[in-house]
C-alpha positions as CSV (number, residue, x, y, z in Angstrom):
1,M,82.3,89.1,-38.8
2,V,79.5,89.7,-41.3
3,L,81.2,87.5,-43.8
4,T,81.6,84.7,-41.2
5,T,77.9,85.0,-40.2
6,N,76.8,84.9,-43.9
7,W,79.1,81.9,-44.6
8,K,77.6,80.0,-41.6
9,A,74.1,80.8,-42.8
10,Q,74.8,79.7,-46.3
11,M,76.4,76.5,-45.1
12,K,73.4,75.7,-42.8
13,Q,71.0,76.4,-45.7
14,S,73.0,74.2,-48.1
15,I,73.0,71.3,-45.6
16,Q,69.3,71.7,-44.9
17,K,68.4,71.6,-48.6
18,K,70.6,68.5,-49.1
19,I,68.7,66.8,-46.2
20,E,65.3,67.8,-47.6
21,T,66.3,66.4,-51.0
22,I,67.3,63.0,-49.5
23,M,64.2,62.9,-47.3
24,R,62.0,63.1,-50.4
25,S,64.0,60.7,-52.5
26,D,63.2,57.0,-53.0
27,N,66.7,55.9,-53.8
28,A,69.2,58.4,-52.6
29,T,72.7,57.0,-52.3
30,G,76.0,58.2,-50.7
31,V,77.5,58.6,-47.3
32,F,75.1,61.3,-46.2
33,A,72.0,59.3,-47.2
34,F,73.4,56.3,-45.3
35,L,74.0,58.3,-42.2
36,L,70.4,59.6,-42.3
37,L,69.2,56.1,-42.8
38,V,71.0,54.9,-39.7
39,L,69.5,57.8,-37.7
40,S,66.1,57.0,-39.1
41,I,66.4,53.4,-37.9
42,L,67.3,54.5,-34.4
43,Y,64.6,57.1,-34.3
44,S,62.0,54.5,-35.5
45,A,63.0,52.2,-32.7
46,I,62.6,54.9,-30.1
47,I,59.2,55.9,-31.5
48,T,58.1,52.3,-31.6
49,M,59.0,51.7,-27.9
50,R,57.3,55.0,-26.9
51,V,54.0,53.7,-28.6
52,R,54.4,50.3,-26.9
53,F,54.9,52.0,-23.4
54,Y,51.6,53.8,-23.8
55,Q,49.9,50.6,-25.0
56,W,51.3,48.7,-22.0
57,G,50.3,51.4,-19.6
58,L,53.8,52.3,-18.6
59,F,53.2,55.8,-19.8
60,R,49.9,57.4,-18.6
61,T,47.1,58.4,-20.9
62,H,44.8,61.1,-19.5
63,R,41.1,61.4,-20.2
64,L,38.9,64.5,-20.5
65,S,35.3,64.7,-19.5
66,C,34.0,65.2,-23.1
67,K,34.5,63.7,-26.5
68,V,37.9,64.2,-28.1
69,I,38.7,64.1,-31.8
70,S,42.3,64.1,-32.9
71,I,43.2,65.4,-36.4
72,G,46.8,64.5,-37.4
73,N,49.0,62.9,-39.9
74,I,51.8,60.4,-40.1
75,T,54.1,62.4,-42.3
76,L,55.7,65.8,-42.0
77,G,53.3,68.7,-42.9
78,G,51.3,69.5,-45.9
79,A,48.3,67.1,-45.6
80,G,45.8,69.8,-44.7
81,K,45.3,69.5,-41.0
82,T,44.3,73.2,-40.5
83,P,41.6,73.2,-43.3
84,M,40.4,69.9,-41.9
85,T,40.2,71.2,-38.4
86,I,38.2,74.2,-39.7
87,Y,35.9,72.0,-41.8
88,L,35.2,69.6,-38.9
89,A,34.7,72.4,-36.4
90,K,32.2,74.1,-38.7
91,T,30.4,70.7,-39.3
92,L,30.1,69.9,-35.6
93,Y,29.0,73.4,-34.7
94,R,26.3,73.3,-37.4
95,L,25.1,70.0,-36.0
96,G,24.6,71.7,-32.6
97,F,27.6,70.6,-30.7
98,R,29.6,72.9,-28.4
99,V,33.1,72.7,-29.8
100,V,36.5,73.9,-28.6
101,I,39.8,73.6,-30.6
102,L,43.1,72.8,-28.9
103,S,46.2,73.7,-30.8
104,R,49.9,73.5,-29.8
105,G,50.5,76.9,-31.3
106,Y,53.7,75.9,-33.1
107,K,56.3,78.7,-33.1
108,G,53.9,81.0,-31.3
109,Q,54.9,82.6,-28.0
110,L,52.3,80.6,-25.9
111,E,53.5,77.1,-26.8
112,Q,54.7,76.5,-23.3
113,S,51.6,77.8,-21.6
114,C,47.8,77.3,-21.8
115,S,46.1,80.4,-23.2
116,I,42.8,81.3,-24.7
117,I,43.2,82.7,-28.2
118,T,39.5,83.4,-28.8
119,D,36.3,82.8,-26.9
120,G,34.5,82.3,-30.2
121,K,33.7,86.0,-30.3
122,T,36.8,88.0,-29.8
123,V,40.4,87.2,-30.9
124,F,42.7,88.2,-28.0
125,M,46.1,87.6,-29.6
126,D,48.1,88.5,-32.7
127,P,49.6,85.8,-35.0
128,E,53.1,86.2,-33.5
129,T,51.8,85.4,-30.0
130,A,49.2,82.8,-30.9
131,G,51.0,81.1,-33.7
132,D,49.9,81.4,-37.4
133,E,47.6,78.5,-37.6
134,P,45.6,79.1,-34.4
135,Y,45.3,82.7,-35.3
136,L,44.0,81.8,-38.8
137,M,41.4,79.4,-37.3
138,A,40.4,82.1,-34.8
139,E,39.8,84.6,-37.7
140,K,37.8,82.1,-39.8
141,L,35.6,80.5,-37.1
142,T,32.8,82.1,-35.2
143,G,31.4,80.6,-32.0
144,I,34.3,78.2,-31.5
145,P,36.8,78.9,-28.7
146,I,40.5,78.1,-29.3
147,V,43.0,77.3,-26.6
148,V,46.8,77.1,-27.3
149,G,49.5,75.2,-25.4
150,K,51.8,72.2,-25.7
151,N,50.2,70.3,-22.8
152,R,46.9,69.3,-24.4
153,Y,45.5,67.8,-21.1
154,E,46.0,71.0,-19.1
155,C,44.6,73.0,-22.1
156,G,41.6,70.6,-22.2
157,Q,40.9,71.1,-18.5
158,L,41.0,74.9,-19.1
159,A,38.7,74.6,-22.0
160,I,36.2,72.5,-20.1
161,K,36.2,74.9,-17.1
162,K,35.7,78.0,-19.3
163,F,33.5,76.7,-22.1
164,T,31.9,73.3,-21.1
165,P,32.4,71.8,-24.6
166,Q,30.8,68.6,-25.8
167,V,33.7,67.9,-28.1
168,I,37.3,69.0,-28.3
169,L,39.2,69.0,-31.5
170,L,43.0,68.3,-31.2
171,D,44.8,70.0,-34.1
172,D,47.9,68.0,-35.1
173,A,47.8,65.4,-32.4
174,F,48.2,61.9,-33.8
175,Q,51.5,61.6,-32.0
176,H,50.2,63.2,-28.8
177,L,49.5,59.9,-27.0
178,S,49.2,61.2,-23.5
179,L,45.7,62.4,-24.1
180,Y,42.9,59.9,-24.9
181,R,40.8,60.5,-28.0
182,D,37.5,59.0,-29.0
183,I,38.2,59.4,-32.7
184,N,41.7,59.3,-34.3
185,I,41.6,60.9,-37.8
186,V,44.7,60.6,-39.9
187,L,45.2,62.7,-43.0
188,M,47.3,61.3,-45.8
189,D,48.3,63.1,-49.1
190,F,46.7,61.0,-51.9
191,T,49.7,61.8,-54.2
192,R,52.2,60.2,-51.8
193,P,50.5,58.9,-48.6
194,L,53.6,57.5,-46.9
195,G,56.3,59.5,-48.6
196,N,59.3,57.2,-49.4
197,R,58.3,55.0,-46.4
198,H,61.4,56.1,-44.4
199,V,61.1,57.7,-41.0
200,I,62.7,61.1,-40.4
201,P,65.4,62.1,-41.0
202,R,65.8,59.7,-44.0
203,G,62.2,60.2,-45.0
204,L,59.0,62.2,-44.2
205,L,57.3,59.7,-41.8
206,R,56.9,60.9,-38.3
207,E,56.7,57.3,-37.1
208,P,56.8,53.9,-38.7
209,A,54.1,53.3,-41.4
210,P,52.3,50.4,-39.6
211,N,51.4,52.8,-36.9
212,V,48.6,54.1,-39.2
213,D,46.6,51.3,-37.7
214,R,46.1,53.4,-34.5
215,S,43.7,55.5,-36.6
216,D,39.9,55.2,-36.5
217,L,39.5,56.6,-40.0
218,V,41.8,57.9,-42.8
219,I,41.2,60.9,-45.0
220,L,43.1,61.1,-48.3
221,T,43.6,64.7,-49.2
222,R,44.3,66.2,-52.7
223,A,42.3,63.2,-54.1
224,D,39.8,62.7,-56.9
225,I,36.3,63.0,-55.4
226,D,34.2,63.0,-58.6
227,H,33.6,59.2,-58.8
228,S,32.6,56.5,-56.5
229,H,35.5,54.3,-55.4
230,S,36.9,51.7,-53.2
231,Q,40.3,52.7,-51.8
232,T,42.9,50.5,-50.2
233,V,45.4,52.2,-47.9
234,P,48.3,50.2,-46.4
235,Y,48.0,49.2,-42.7
236,V,44.5,50.6,-42.4
237,G,42.6,47.3,-42.8
238,N,38.8,47.7,-43.0
239,K,38.7,51.1,-41.3
240,P,36.8,53.9,-43.2
241,V,38.8,55.7,-45.8
242,F,37.5,59.0,-47.3
243,R,38.7,61.3,-50.0
244,C,38.7,65.1,-50.2
245,R,40.4,67.7,-52.3
246,H,41.7,71.2,-51.6
247,E,39.8,73.9,-53.5
248,P,40.3,77.7,-53.7
249,D,38.1,79.6,-51.3
250,Q,37.8,83.3,-51.1
251,L,40.5,86.0,-51.6
252,M,41.2,88.1,-48.5
253,H,42.4,91.7,-48.7
254,T,42.8,94.4,-46.1
255,D,41.4,97.8,-47.2
256,D,42.8,101.3,-46.4
257,N,40.7,101.3,-43.2
258,G,42.2,98.1,-41.9
259,N,39.1,96.1,-42.6
260,I,39.2,92.6,-44.1
261,V,37.4,92.4,-47.4
262,L,36.6,89.1,-49.1
263,F,36.4,88.5,-52.9
264,S,35.7,85.7,-55.3
265,P,39.0,84.1,-56.4
266,D,37.9,85.0,-60.0
267,K,38.8,88.6,-59.2
268,L,42.4,88.1,-60.2
269,T,41.8,85.8,-63.2
270,N,44.0,86.8,-66.1
271,Q,45.9,89.3,-63.9
272,K,49.6,89.3,-63.4
273,V,50.4,88.1,-59.9
274,Y,53.6,87.3,-57.9
275,A,53.1,84.4,-55.5
276,F,54.9,83.5,-52.3
277,S,54.3,81.1,-49.5
278,G,55.8,79.4,-46.5
279,I,54.0,76.1,-46.3
280,A,54.9,72.4,-46.6
281,N,54.1,72.3,-50.3
282,N,54.8,75.7,-52.0
283,Y,54.6,74.1,-55.5
284,D,51.0,73.1,-55.0
285,F,50.0,76.7,-54.0
286,V,51.5,78.1,-57.2
287,Q,49.7,75.3,-59.2
288,M,46.4,76.3,-57.6
289,L,46.9,79.9,-58.7
290,S,47.8,78.8,-62.2
291,G,44.6,76.7,-62.2
292,L,42.6,79.8,-61.5
293,Q,44.2,81.3,-64.7
294,Y,46.3,83.8,-62.7
295,Q,49.3,84.9,-64.8
296,I,52.2,84.0,-62.5
297,T,55.1,86.4,-63.1
298,G,57.3,84.8,-60.4
299,S,57.2,83.1,-57.1
300,S,59.1,82.6,-53.8
301,G,58.9,79.6,-51.5
302,F,59.9,79.3,-47.8
303,D,59.9,76.6,-45.2
304,D,56.6,75.8,-43.4
305,H,55.9,78.3,-40.6
306,H,58.6,80.6,-41.9
307,N,59.2,83.6,-39.7
308,Y,59.5,86.4,-42.2
309,S,62.0,89.1,-41.6
310,D,61.6,92.6,-43.0
311,F,64.4,91.8,-45.4
312,D,62.4,88.8,-46.7
313,L,59.3,90.8,-47.3
314,E,61.2,93.7,-48.9
315,T,62.9,91.2,-51.2
316,I,59.5,89.7,-52.1
317,A,58.0,93.1,-52.8
318,A,61.0,94.1,-55.0
319,N,60.9,90.8,-56.9
320,A,57.2,91.3,-57.5
321,Q,57.7,94.8,-58.9
322,N,60.6,93.7,-61.0
323,S,58.4,90.9,-62.5
324,S,55.8,93.4,-63.7
325,A,53.2,91.9,-61.4
326,K,50.1,94.0,-60.6
327,F,49.2,92.0,-57.5
328,I,50.9,89.8,-54.8
329,V,49.1,86.6,-53.6
330,T,50.0,84.5,-50.6
331,T,48.4,82.0,-48.4
332,E,46.0,82.9,-45.5
333,K,48.5,81.5,-43.0
334,D,51.3,83.7,-44.3
335,Y,49.1,86.7,-44.9
336,V,48.0,87.1,-41.2
337,K,51.7,87.3,-40.2
338,I,53.0,89.7,-42.8
339,V,50.3,92.0,-44.1
340,K,51.1,94.8,-41.5
341,K,54.8,94.4,-41.3
342,I,55.9,96.6,-44.3
343,N,54.3,99.0,-46.7
344,W,53.5,96.9,-49.7
345,P,54.0,98.6,-53.0
346,L,51.4,96.4,-54.7
347,P,48.0,95.2,-53.5
348,I,48.4,92.0,-51.6
349,F,45.8,89.2,-51.3
350,A,45.5,85.9,-49.5
351,L,43.9,82.9,-51.2
352,G,41.9,80.7,-48.8
353,I,41.6,76.9,-49.0
354,K,38.5,74.8,-48.3
355,L,37.9,71.1,-48.4
356,N,35.4,69.3,-50.6
357,F,34.5,65.7,-49.7
358,G,32.2,65.3,-52.8
359,L,30.4,62.0,-52.8
360,D,31.9,61.2,-49.3
361,S,30.5,64.2,-47.6
362,Q,27.3,62.8,-46.1
363,K,28.9,59.5,-45.2
364,F,31.7,61.2,-43.4
365,E,29.4,63.5,-41.5
366,S,27.2,60.5,-40.5
367,I,30.1,58.6,-39.1
368,I,31.4,61.6,-37.0
369,Q,27.9,62.3,-35.7
370,S,27.3,58.6,-34.8
371,K,30.5,58.5,-32.8
372,M,29.5,61.6,-30.8
373,V,26.5,59.8,-29.2
374,T,28.2,56.4,-28.5
């Protein structure tokens, strides 16, 4: 029975890896790639009709009684929606707006309900209940309530009733067409903004590339921000395009008393560290650590939003010890889920990520602020 279960798990993992390889390939060939392409064409047609039905008014779009900003992307994961949501929430809060964040709470226990994760002062849920990304935002933001649930309109009504916000931020909602938004922000990875231009499952696009034109502005993440520029993005036309890059923020660590302590990322410079993460682009995380001059003794990568078992964590811990590492480093999103699950044999830290708009910073803030008063 155990052998059968292991065989099935290995087969599933093998197929999944093959699909992921094809999804990221520009010129994959073979029967499997052809089948995925056929499915991709069918899915693209369905998505196109869905968008048209909303545009024609056959599907209803609901409105909330405050400004709504959507932050999303057109490809699967990894563009930086959570750091962007945190950045924009902080910006609007600093400008004096009452802000509430709505998140689906992907893989959390409250996805099918509408629940308040934080009122801006107290965090009411753990990461398993809230979902890793809403919980992380709740820990990092002060004064900004967060509501979780799949039905954004119902969650928006709850947020308005409880907190009377002036603006609601929708985390990961470009495809959530049933709720009207005043600003549609689309994030695109500068290194490969449209993937291989195929829709899932043949590629990484969530919907056909021309649908980018639904956006009001585009943000290219992981981009060069140190020089003035003019940037052309397919299907965007003359809409504003901004650049930002991901930068290391602070290191997070839980002390013996259970308190969160923050350090400069330089604390582990030239130290031997073992890295692991469960995000859309694990390679980028390891590269960021290397850029901080951490001595990487080994690493483990998992799927985005991976639900770590005790066996996963014990394996990571054993690998870290066997690699002669002195510290373990992961992402904030992973850290909040796993730090208390086992007794770690080595000190474990989380590296935070922040966004830097560089020369685009003031212009981006001005555009957002101007749209809040129109």
